[in-house]
Structures are given as structure tokens and as C-alpha cells.
N, C-alpha and C positions, 0 to 999 in steps of 0.2 A: 532443314527448310521449316519455314514459319508460314502460316496460312491465316488469313484473316478476309472476312467477308465485311465489306462496306456497304453500308444502307443508308438511304435519305429518303425524306418524302417530298423533295422537289428536286428538278433537274439542276439548278443553280448550285444549291448545298451539295449535290452528288458528285458534280463535276468537280467543284473545289476540294471535297475530300479525296477523291481520286487521285487528282492531280498533287495534292499533298502528299500522299504516299508513294506517288512516282517520283516525286522530290527526293524521298528518303530512301529510294534504292528498292521499293517494291516493284514487282511486275504483275501486268495483268494475267489473269489465268481464265483463259476463255472470254466470252462476251458479256456486256452487262445485261441485266433483265429488268423487265418491267414487271412488278407482281401487283395483283390485286387482292384483297381480301375484305372481310367485312369492316375494317377499319379504314380502309382508303387503298390508293396505290402508294407504292414506293419503288426506289432503283435498287438495284443490288449489283455488286460486282465483287468476284473473288479475287484477292491479291495474295501472292506469294513472295517470299523473300528467302533466296539462298544464302544462308549465314555461313556456309562452309567456304565461299570466296572471299570471305573477311579474315580467315586464318592468317595469312601470310602477313597482312597488313597490321592485324593486331600483335602477332608475334614480332615485328619490326618494331612497332610502338612501345611493346613492353621491355625489349631489348634496350631501347634508347633510356627508358626509365631505369633500369636496371644499371647501365652505365653510367648515368647521372649521380645513382646513389652510392655506386663503388668509389667514383672520383670525390665525392663528399666525405666518405669513411676514410680513404687513404690520403686525404690531405691535397689532392690535385684542384680540388675546387673549394675555395674560402666561402662557406656559407655563411659566414657570420657578418660580411660586409652589404651594404646596400646592393652594389653591383652583382654579388654572388648571388643573393638572394632572387634578385629578378631575372640572372641569366640562369638560375637553378631552379630553385622552387618553383617559380611561376612557369618555368617550361614544362616541368613535371607536371604541375597542374593542368596545364593546356594538354599534355599528351593523354593524361589519364581522362580528361573531359573527351578528348577525340575517340578513345577505346570505349568509353561508355556510350557515346553518341552511335558509334557503329554497332554495338549490340543492342540497342533499342528496336 
């Protein structure tokens, strides 16, 4: 599980940050807080992300990449043509990017 505390000095910025993290799969942990100190007021919200639920999806994506590589190595996929590059290498890059995005 990952843990992050979101802070902002104004409500609009705070809501924007919290919504951005919600869109990325983070969840609220408890309620928000409005804190005041000698530097002024700021909003705070604890966010958590359960990375374990990503395991099955990441395994599936990695298996797809592995299958593509095996097909290229044993000649089932011609990676020397434009069509082969578009259907193979670009697909692998897309899958790798998806894995990396999930792990952020």
C-alpha cells in the first residue's frame, strides 16, 4: 500500500489535487483537514493506493509482452516490416507504458 498526504493553501488547488489523485486510482483515507499555523492556513488530505490489486493486471500485461517477444524470436512475427513494427514493437511499447502508469 502506498500512502500520500496532499496539501494546498487554497480550496480550489486542494480540490484539483485530490481529484487528480482519485482519477489515478488513489482513495481517500479519512476526512480532509484545514490546518492553521504561523504561515497561514492549508488543506490536507491523506490518500492511499492499494498496489496489490494491480498484480493480476500487471502479470497479464507482462505475459502479453513476453508472448510478443517469443513470436519475434521464433519467426511467427516479422518485425522487419513496417506492419510488423506497428503491430509488434509499438504494441509492446504501449503495454510497457501501461504497466509503468499502473505502478506510478
